[in-house]
Structures are given as C-alpha cells and as structure tokens.
RODO-2510 file (C-alpha; in nm, 4 decimals, decimal comma):
residues 386
     n   res          X          Y          Z
     1     x    -9,3247    -2,0358    -6,2453
     2     x    -9,6478    -1,8183    -6,3647
     3     x    -9,5394    -1,6117    -6,6559
     4     x    -9,8152    -1,3145    -6,7325
     5     x    -9,7855    -0,9687    -6,9623
     6     x    -9,8785    -0,6599    -6,7923
     7     x    -9,8622    -0,3009    -6,9285
     8     x    -9,9296    -0,0131    -6,7232
     9     x    -9,9916     0,3891    -6,9023
    10     x    -9,7522     0,6254    -6,7461
    11     x    -9,5618     0,4386    -6,4565
    12     x    -9,3080     0,6270    -6,5356
    13     x    -9,1444     0,9110    -6,8471
    14     x    -8,8466     0,8113    -6,8544
    15     x    -8,9290     0,4586    -7,0013
    16     x    -9,1700     0,5567    -7,2293
    17     x    -8,9232     0,4305    -7,5108
    18     x    -8,9396     0,0894    -7,3902
    19     x    -9,3021     0,0132    -7,4823
    20     x    -9,2324    -0,1291    -7,8321
    21     x    -8,9371    -0,4175    -7,7178
    22     x    -9,0574    -0,4824    -7,4032
    23     x    -9,4193    -0,5243    -7,5941
    24     x    -9,2523    -0,7949    -7,8027
    25     x    -9,0248    -0,9647    -7,5333
    26     x    -9,3959    -0,9465    -7,3088
    27     x    -9,4940    -1,1236    -7,5955
    28     x    -9,2438    -1,4593    -7,5145
    29     x    -9,0909    -1,3666    -7,8542
    30     x    -8,7975    -1,2156    -8,0530
    31     x    -8,8403    -0,9028    -8,2734
    32     x    -8,8636    -1,0907    -8,5508
    33     x    -9,0786    -1,3955    -8,4119
    34     x    -9,3526    -1,0907    -8,3597
    35     x    -9,5547    -0,8759    -8,5776
    36     x    -9,6013    -0,4877    -8,5395
    37     x   -10,0203    -0,6097    -8,5218
    38     x    -9,9329    -0,8638    -8,2880
    39     x    -9,6864    -0,6902    -8,0419
    40     x    -9,9251    -0,4072    -8,0163
    41     x   -10,2869    -0,6095    -7,9397
    42     x   -10,0679    -0,8421    -7,6471
    43     x    -9,9384    -0,5130    -7,5123
    44     x   -10,2655    -0,2695    -7,5326
    45     x   -10,5300    -0,6320    -7,4135
    46     x   -10,2766    -0,5711    -7,1019
    47     x   -10,3468    -0,2598    -7,0667
    48     x   -10,6877    -0,3435    -7,0791
    49     x   -10,6573    -0,5470    -6,7632
    50     x   -10,4304    -0,2923    -6,5600
    51     x   -10,7367    -0,0650    -6,5904
    52     x   -11,0021    -0,3182    -6,5218
    53     x   -11,0811    -0,5234    -6,7994
    54     x   -11,0641    -0,9063    -6,8905
    55     x   -10,7653    -1,0801    -6,8188
    56     x   -10,5554    -1,0193    -7,0851
    57     x   -10,5063    -1,3476    -7,3684
    58     x   -10,1014    -1,3744    -7,4398
    59     x   -10,0290    -1,7131    -7,6936
    60     x   -10,3985    -1,8028    -7,6354
    61     x   -10,4205    -1,7990    -7,3105
    62     x   -10,5359    -1,6891    -7,0119
    63     x   -10,2767    -1,5522    -6,7470
    64     x   -10,1652    -1,7191    -6,4839
    65     x   -10,2746    -1,7927    -6,1107
    66     x   -10,1015    -1,5749    -5,8468
    67     x    -9,8621    -1,8499    -5,6961
    68     x    -9,8561    -1,9504    -5,3046
    69     x    -9,7010    -2,1596    -5,0148
    70     x    -9,3166    -2,1492    -4,9791
    71     x    -9,1439    -1,8070    -5,0216
    72     x    -8,9662    -1,7312    -5,3179
    73     x    -8,6308    -1,6505    -5,3639
    74     x    -8,6874    -1,4014    -5,5773
    75     x    -8,8540    -1,2166    -5,3019
    76     x    -8,5250    -1,1330    -5,1141
    77     x    -8,2576    -1,1589    -5,3921
    78     x    -8,4068    -1,1486    -5,7606
    79     x    -8,1075    -1,1909    -5,9181
    80     x    -8,0663    -1,5434    -5,7953
    81     x    -8,3618    -1,6510    -6,0140
    82     x    -8,2795    -1,4337    -6,2850
    83     x    -7,9430    -1,3545    -6,3570
    84     x    -7,7805    -1,0081    -6,4291
    85     x    -7,6266    -1,1518    -6,7897
    86     x    -8,0095    -1,2537    -6,9268
    87     x    -8,2259    -1,0114    -6,7716
    88     x    -8,3024    -0,6856    -6,6131
    89     x    -8,5348    -0,7275    -6,3018
    90     x    -8,6797    -0,6086    -5,9891
    91     x    -8,9238    -0,6856    -5,7637
    92     x    -9,2636    -0,4947    -5,5737
    93     x    -9,4974    -0,5579    -5,3593
    94     x    -9,8285    -0,4078    -5,2627
    95     x   -10,1415    -0,4989    -5,0848
    96     x   -10,3287    -0,5968    -5,3462
    97     x   -10,2016    -0,7247    -5,6888
    98     x   -10,2459    -0,4951    -5,9091
    99     x   -10,0367    -0,1937    -5,7099
   100     x    -9,8091    -0,4978    -5,6337
   101     x    -9,7115    -0,5698    -6,0165
   102     x    -9,7432    -0,1295    -6,0809
   103     x    -9,4859    -0,1112    -5,8096
   104     x    -9,2533    -0,3830    -5,9920
   105     x    -9,2199    -0,2065    -6,2768
   106     x    -9,1634     0,1200    -6,1347
   107     x    -8,8771    -0,0252    -5,9936
   108     x    -8,7311    -0,1470    -6,2762
   109     x    -8,7874     0,1442    -6,4435
   110     x    -8,5809     0,2377    -6,1586
   111     x    -8,2444     0,0189    -6,2482
   112     x    -8,1915     0,2139    -6,5488
   113     x    -8,2034     0,6299    -6,4021
   114     x    -8,2011     0,8716    -6,5791
   115     x    -7,9618     0,6638    -6,8724
   116     x    -8,3219     0,6532    -7,0585
   117     x    -8,4452     0,9422    -7,0232
   118     x    -8,5593     1,1372    -7,3360
   119     x    -8,6819     1,4838    -7,4507
   120     x    -9,0555     1,4280    -7,4220
   121     x    -9,0933     1,7423    -7,6862
   122     x    -8,7988     1,5513    -7,8927
   123     x    -8,9996     1,2204    -7,8484
   124     x    -9,3588     1,3687    -7,9324
   125     x    -9,2459     1,5069    -8,2197
   126     x    -9,1346     1,1771    -8,3393
   127     x    -9,4006     1,0256    -8,2492
   128     x    -9,6217     1,2445    -8,4206
   129     x    -9,4862     1,2614    -8,7157
   130     x    -9,4875     0,8875    -8,7423
   131     x    -9,8243     0,8353    -8,6403
   132     x    -9,9272     1,0642    -8,9102
   133     x    -9,7410     0,8581    -9,1826
   134     x    -9,5243     1,1392    -9,2927
   135     x    -9,2424     0,9224    -9,1500
   136     x    -9,3650     0,5772    -9,2917
   137     x    -9,2486     0,6598    -9,6471
   138     x    -8,9294     0,7094    -9,6117
   139     x    -8,8509     0,3721    -9,5203
   140     x    -8,7173     0,1076    -9,7356
   141     x    -8,9180    -0,1555    -9,6468
   142     x    -9,1977    -0,3076    -9,5608
   143     x    -9,0126    -0,4437    -9,2611
   144     x    -8,8388    -0,1551    -9,1509
   145     x    -9,1590     0,0693    -9,1460
   146     x    -9,3506    -0,1776    -8,9993
   147     x    -9,0760    -0,1361    -8,6740
   148     x    -9,0538     0,2558    -8,6887
   149     x    -9,5070     0,1791    -8,6511
   150     x    -9,4888    -0,0111    -8,4191
   151     x    -9,2365     0,2112    -8,1437
   152     x    -9,4692     0,4960    -8,1972
   153     x    -9,8240     0,3542    -8,1777
   154     x    -9,7403     0,2241    -7,7783
   155     x    -9,6332     0,5911    -7,7141
   156     x    -9,9286     0,5229    -7,3750
   157     x    -9,8008     0,1798    -7,2915
   158     x    -9,4619     0,0337    -7,0757
   159     x    -9,5412    -0,3050    -7,1916
   160     x    -9,2572    -0,5438    -6,8831
   161     x    -9,3267    -0,8773    -6,8423
   162     x    -9,4531    -0,9833    -6,4537
   163     x    -9,2859    -1,3545    -6,4891
   164     x    -9,3750    -1,4310    -6,0874
   165     x    -9,6554    -1,3053    -5,8284
   166     x    -9,6689    -1,4654    -5,5139
   167     x    -9,9132    -1,3829    -5,2264
   168     x    -9,8089    -1,4375    -4,8570
   169     x   -10,1525    -1,5408    -4,7827
   170     x   -10,1444    -1,3199    -4,4760
   171     x   -10,1495    -0,9371    -4,5971
   172     x    -9,8772    -0,8696    -4,9304
   173     x    -9,8406    -0,9300    -5,3029
   174     x    -9,5278    -0,9558    -5,4068
   175     x    -9,3800    -0,9352    -5,7967
   176     x    -9,1255    -0,9368    -6,0399
   177     x    -9,0963    -0,7843    -6,3317
   178     x    -8,8407    -0,8734    -6,5773
   179     x    -8,7166    -0,7469    -6,9060
   180     x    -8,4912    -1,0020    -7,1472
   181     x    -8,1498    -0,8252    -7,2126
   182     x    -8,1458    -1,0051    -7,5165
   183     x    -8,4422    -0,9433    -7,6554
   184     x    -8,4327    -0,5760    -7,5972
   185     x    -8,1266    -0,5313    -7,7656
   186     x    -8,2610    -0,6819    -8,0898
   187     x    -8,5072    -0,4937    -8,1014
   188     x    -8,3351    -0,1422    -8,0297
   189     x    -8,0672    -0,2575    -8,2941
   190     x    -8,3524    -0,2706    -8,5461
   191     x    -8,5306     0,0221    -8,4441
   192     x    -8,2371     0,2414    -8,4833
   193     x    -8,0683     0,0736    -8,8153
   194     x    -8,4368     0,1663    -8,9335
   195     x    -8,4551     0,4778    -8,8236
   196     x    -8,0777     0,5285    -8,9982
   197     x    -8,2077     0,4393    -9,2947
   198     x    -8,5452     0,6807    -9,3232
   199     x    -8,2266     0,9709    -9,2025
   200     x    -8,0568     0,8289    -9,5529
   201     x    -8,3364     0,8979    -9,7068
   202     x    -8,4715     1,1865    -9,5959
   203     x    -8,1279     1,4444    -9,6033
   204     x    -8,0595     1,2192    -9,9749
   205     x    -8,1902     1,5250   -10,2613
   206     x    -7,9986     1,7662   -10,4591
   207     x    -7,9224     2,1024   -10,4252
   208     x    -8,2273     2,2627   -10,6087
   209     x    -8,4537     2,0265   -10,3753
   210     x    -8,2526     2,1078   -10,0350
   211     x    -8,2797     2,4923   -10,0287
   212     x    -8,6151     2,4813   -10,0100
   213     x    -8,9157     2,4771    -9,7215
   214     x    -8,9277     2,1321    -9,8276
   215     x    -8,5436     2,0423    -9,7267
   216     x    -8,5962     2,2459    -9,4500
   217     x    -8,9022     2,0075    -9,3187
   218     x    -8,7025     1,6649    -9,4078
   219     x    -8,3534     1,7938    -9,1797
   220     x    -8,5768     1,9078    -8,9598
   221     x    -8,7261     1,5427    -8,8673
   222     x    -8,3975     1,4052    -8,9666
   223     x    -8,2231     1,5929    -8,6130
   224     x    -8,5040     1,4678    -8,4488
   225     x    -8,4425     1,0989    -8,5465
   226     x    -8,1161     1,1446    -8,4641
   227     x    -8,2042     1,2211    -8,1764
   228     x    -8,3948     0,9433    -8,0931
   229     x    -8,1105     0,7196    -8,1980
   230     x    -7,8723     0,8444    -7,9404
   231     x    -8,1613     0,7664    -7,6609
   232     x    -8,1779     0,4097    -7,8224
   233     x    -7,8046     0,3753    -7,7841
   234     x    -7,8374     0,5573    -7,4584
   235     x    -8,0215     0,2537    -7,3700
   236     x    -7,8805    -0,0410    -7,5616
   237     x    -7,5154     0,0235    -7,3332
   238     x    -7,6760     0,0380    -6,9872
   239     x    -7,8271    -0,2911    -7,0935
   240     x    -7,4443    -0,3917    -7,2011
   241     x    -7,5133    -0,4350    -7,5603
   242     x    -7,3542    -0,2937    -7,8893
   243     x    -7,5252     0,0339    -8,0589
   244     x    -7,4692     0,0113    -8,4266
   245     x    -7,2357     0,2071    -8,5605
   246     x    -7,2209     0,6205    -8,7110
   247     x    -7,4452     0,7688    -8,4731
   248     x    -7,5082     1,1459    -8,5263
   249     x    -7,6339     1,4087    -8,3376
   250     x    -7,9540     1,6153    -8,3997
   251     x    -7,7482     1,9349    -8,3572
   252     x    -7,5562     1,7922    -8,6782
   253     x    -7,8853     1,8559    -8,8743
   254     x    -8,0045     2,1063    -8,7304
   255     x    -7,7620     2,3520    -8,8286
   256     x    -7,7950     2,2524    -9,1919
   257     x    -8,1030     2,2552    -9,1818
   258     x    -8,0386     2,6484    -9,0310
   259     x    -7,7866     2,6813    -9,3744
   260     x    -8,1168     2,5574    -9,6020
   261     x    -8,3550     2,8638    -9,4154
   262     x    -8,0440     3,1350    -9,5091
   263     x    -8,1497     3,0881    -9,8704
   264     x    -8,5410     3,1163    -9,8473
   265     x    -8,6262     3,4770    -9,7673
   266     x    -8,9289     3,5096    -9,6029
   267     x    -9,1306     3,8596    -9,6383
   268     x    -9,3448     3,9859    -9,3323
   269     x    -9,6771     4,2276    -9,4491
   270     x    -9,8497     4,3124    -9,0924
   271     x   -10,2020     4,5695    -9,1156
   272     x   -10,2604     4,8303    -8,9182
   273     x    -9,9263     4,7642    -8,7292
   274     x    -9,7402     5,0784    -8,5571
   275     x    -9,4522     5,1999    -8,5872
   276     x    -9,3835     4,8951    -8,7673
   277     x    -9,2846     4,7251    -8,4357
   278     x    -9,5047     4,3902    -8,4635
   279     x    -9,3271     4,3413    -8,8531
   280     x    -9,0194     4,3688    -8,6154
   281     x    -9,1351     4,1198    -8,3757
   282     x    -9,2237     3,8919    -8,6923
   283     x    -8,8449     3,9490    -8,8309
   284     x    -8,6666     3,8589    -8,6167
   285     x    -8,8274     3,5192    -8,5034
   286     x    -8,7614     3,4428    -8,8488
   287     x    -8,4037     3,5561    -8,8027
   288     x    -8,3383     3,3220    -8,4907
   289     x    -8,4386     2,9950    -8,7836
   290     x    -8,1606     3,1697    -9,0068
   291     x    -8,4264     3,2966    -9,2279
   292     x    -8,3359     3,6043    -9,5039
   293     x    -8,5435     3,8945    -9,5003
   294     x    -8,7065     3,9436    -9,8266
   295     x    -8,9813     4,1691    -9,9508
   296     x    -9,3951     4,1664    -9,9982
   297     x    -9,3383     3,9945   -10,3362
   298     x    -9,1303     3,6473   -10,1389
   299     x    -9,3039     3,3291   -10,2260
   300     x    -9,3053     3,2365    -9,8721
   301     x    -9,4969     3,5272    -9,6568
   302     x    -9,6147     3,6099    -9,3112
   303     x    -9,9658     3,7525    -9,3462
   304     x   -10,0831     3,9345    -9,0236
   305     x   -10,3514     4,1756    -8,9398
   306     x   -10,3795     4,3331    -8,6081
   307     x   -10,7160     4,4523    -8,4589
   308     x   -10,7905     4,6421    -8,1603
   309     x   -11,1001     4,7617    -8,0413
   310     x   -11,2447     4,9404    -7,6731
   311     x   -11,3832     4,6938    -7,4725
   312     x   -11,6144     4,8616    -7,1706
   313     x   -11,6860     4,6972    -6,8052
   314     x   -11,9004     4,8385    -6,5588
   315     x   -11,7812     5,0024    -6,2498
   316     x   -11,4490     5,0641    -6,4061
   317     x   -11,2329     5,3603    -6,4666
   318     x   -10,9966     5,2422    -6,6596
   319     x   -11,0178     5,2580    -7,0543
   320     x   -10,9720     4,8591    -7,1701
   321     x   -10,8608     4,7115    -7,5288
   322     x   -10,8892     4,3907    -7,6196
   323     x   -10,6947     4,2909    -7,9200
   324     x   -10,6273     3,9613    -8,1454
   325     x   -10,3333     3,8963    -8,3834
   326     x   -10,4093     3,6853    -8,6799
   327     x   -10,1036     3,5676    -8,8830
   328     x   -10,0366     3,3194    -9,1274
   329     x    -9,7415     3,1849    -9,2804
   330     x    -9,7842     3,1185    -9,6545
   331     x    -9,6582     3,0189    -9,9687
   332     x    -9,8190     3,2378   -10,1815
   333     x    -9,6709     2,9685   -10,4498
   334     x    -9,9014     2,7413   -10,4228
   335     x   -10,1615     2,9817   -10,2201
   336     x   -10,1810     2,7600    -9,8932
   337     x   -10,1290     2,8288    -9,5415
   338     x    -9,8467     2,6302    -9,3832
   339     x    -9,8461     2,7883    -8,9998
   340     x   -10,1524     2,9465    -8,8707
   341     x   -10,0625     3,1422    -8,5672
   342     x   -10,3513     3,3914    -8,3722
   343     x   -10,3073     3,5609    -8,0635
   344     x   -10,6336     3,7102    -7,8380
   345     x   -10,6709     3,9254    -7,4994
   346     x   -10,6565     4,2480    -7,3501
   347     x   -10,4675     4,5532    -7,1775
   348     x   -10,5476     4,7839    -7,0330
   349     x   -10,4457     5,1873    -6,8185
   350     x   -10,6054     5,5043    -6,7285
   351     x   -10,5309     5,5884    -7,1144
   352     x   -10,7375     5,4461    -7,4633
   353     x   -10,3812     5,5481    -7,6217
   354     x   -10,1765     5,4298    -7,3543
   355     x   -10,4459     5,0675    -7,3252
   356     x   -10,3338     5,0010    -7,7222
   357     x    -9,9929     5,0857    -7,7005
   358     x    -9,9579     4,8144    -7,3965
   359     x   -10,2078     4,5731    -7,6161
   360     x    -9,9172     4,6089    -7,9270
   361     x    -9,6374     4,5119    -7,6946
   362     x    -9,8323     4,2114    -7,4991
   363     x    -9,8530     4,1359    -7,8636
   364     x    -9,4510     4,1635    -7,9412
   365     x    -9,3806     3,9742    -7,6333
   366     x    -9,5472     3,6773    -7,7114
   367     x    -9,4446     3,6384    -8,1003
   368     x    -9,0815     3,7305    -7,9736
   369     x    -9,1113     3,4511    -7,7212
   370     x    -9,3073     3,1777    -7,8761
   371     x    -9,3456     3,2211    -8,2834
   372     x    -9,0010     3,0906    -8,3448
   373     x    -9,0154     2,7606    -8,1848
   374     x    -9,3936     2,7058    -8,2941
   375     x    -9,3265     2,7527    -8,6385
   376     x    -9,0008     2,5706    -8,6764
   377     x    -9,2172     2,2495    -8,4895
   378     x    -9,5026     2,3403    -8,7420
   379     x    -9,2565     2,3144    -9,0356
   380     x    -9,1541     1,9603    -8,8960
   381     x    -9,4367     1,8413    -8,9272
   382     x    -9,5513     1,9145    -9,2529
   383     x    -9,2775     1,6998    -9,3250
   384     x    -9,3653     1,5338    -9,7184
   385     x    -9,4500     1,2088    -9,8183
   386     x    -9,1755     1,0360   -10,0673
***
C-alpha cells in the first residue's frame, strides 16, 4: 500500500477541529512523537500540494506513485482492509487524482456527521485568542502551550492520511482516506487536558482580581475553552474513546462572568443625544451583559458623540441627514480605549426634523441589535497575559 499525506482547505466545516490530530497522524506518529512544528510543516506542505505546488515531503521521502493493476479490496469494502476497531476510513473517487482524494476526505468527514460540528463563533474566538498569544501564558508548561498553539495554528487545514490511491486504467481514480483512532484519541485527550489546566489557571484568582474587567475577560475565555473541550469530548465518543472526566459546559463560566459584571459600574456619556435615547440604548446593552449603571465618575465609561449633518442630493425633494456615532468603552483609570464602536449612514424624509429623528432611531436600533455582543467579544479578546 502506498501512503501519502494530504490536506484540503475548507473540505467541510464540521471537520475544522480535526486539523491538529489528523496532521499528527499524517506524519505517522503519536501525539507525543512529533513536535508541533513538524506537524504544522507537514500539513502546510500537503496544502501546497493540493493547491498545485510541489509534492509534499513527509518523513523525508516524496509521495508514492498511484497503484494500478488488480482492483484493491478497499474500494468495495474499506473495512476489509481498515478495520472499524482501529480506523475510521472512507473511499472517494473522481476522474482525476486530486478530486478523488478530496472526495475521500469529505466522505471521511461525513462519517462523523453532526457530532463533530463546533459552533463557529466559539471556534473563531478560541483560535483568535490563542494565535494572538493571549492564552499561552495561562498554560503551565511548554508542552501544554505547544499542544494548544498547534491546534489553533492549523485552522485552515484538514489533515488526513490518504493510505491508498488506485487508477482503473481507464477513467477513474479511487482514494482511501484513513484516520487512526488511537492517535486521534491521544491527541484530543492531550488537548482537553491542556485546556483543563488553562481553565484552572484562568479562574484561579482572589476576589479583588475576580471583580474586575480582567476577571470578567478571564471567565469569558474560560467559557470558550470549556465549550471547545465539550466539542473535543464529543469527537472522542464518536471514535469510541473515553473523554477525560470533569468537563463543564461554557455556560457555567458565562454565568459567573455575569455575576462579576454586576460588581462593575459603567457610566454612559453621550454628546448631542436627544431625550437620552442613545444613552438609554447603551444602558440597556450594558445591562444585558450584567453591568451596573454607573455615573459619569465611574472608572469604566461609554463615551459617545453623535454628529448629524444635512446632505444634499440632486433632483431629490426629500431631506437627507448623514449621521455618525463614535463611541468608546474606556478605562478612565488607565486612559485606555477598550472597545471602539462607530456607526455611520444616512436617513431621509420630507422634513429635515423627521430625517434627524429617523437617524437617531437608526442609531438606537443598531446599538440594541449588536452592541452587547460586540463589547463582550472585544473584552474576551483582551484576555491579559498571566
């Protein structure tokens, strides 16, 4: 049997989080036998091959040629060659080799179905914070740091082993995509344990540290990591592997983040507001996150300014107003802008006054619809270093 290592960008969203473990198995090693740099290099080389670059080098040797001759048994019954006890395997076919291999990878992903689909917002948040380096300092060792960083650094790759490729001599290529259950189980077990250690460090603080925006950010990210662990645990169960004990849902940490926010007053100051409408919209969004209403002397404030200006358009009888809202969530103690927010657009009406009123209403709607989520995401991504 020939053995080649492939990666495909965007094969299926449901296998996004396979990347690290399958890249490791593509190198023919256990999770502990290949360094994160080696695993990532192998996956990147394979991606280059799929994009039309040079053949990937794995273990110092070029990929093997396509098999020919007698039709292999794995085409009609992949389990006759790759037992279900040891592997998850699938076959793909197409008129050319590369599409056949991609089809095999897609069919391999389909074996897992809905069980391995992670919430994309959670996945993106996890990867973004880890890639920025904000999460690494919360791990206890270099080994754990490398495990976590490697898993996030390969977010655009789906790594798998294409163990066999066969051409029928006429018009069709067949490929067998294979995942070794033991190697994958080891990788995800290691990753869950590394994440569990990170969660412990994130939430381990005294009450003074906890009741702060830093504590709030730490609990928000702990929730994201916990959700990733639940996802990894689901994957382990699909391949008949035991998941580490003690996994908690992210909502438990989000609930505590909400409790922390109730101890933090946030003031709202809006220039050029009308009857406090925009100030009220910000206050509602902050209340949705649990923050207490604070005065103008609060350490944390939303400072906003509204600009309305008439805009002329040729051959238009209606009046138009361009509006701009520039708002910053600021830490007045450190003089730092923690979360900028800007809205700009225009509204029109037969009267200038009503056009301005519509502009304010549009600002209110945008704040009501998006500000709470935007602020929460910004604060999560501002995770401090340990």
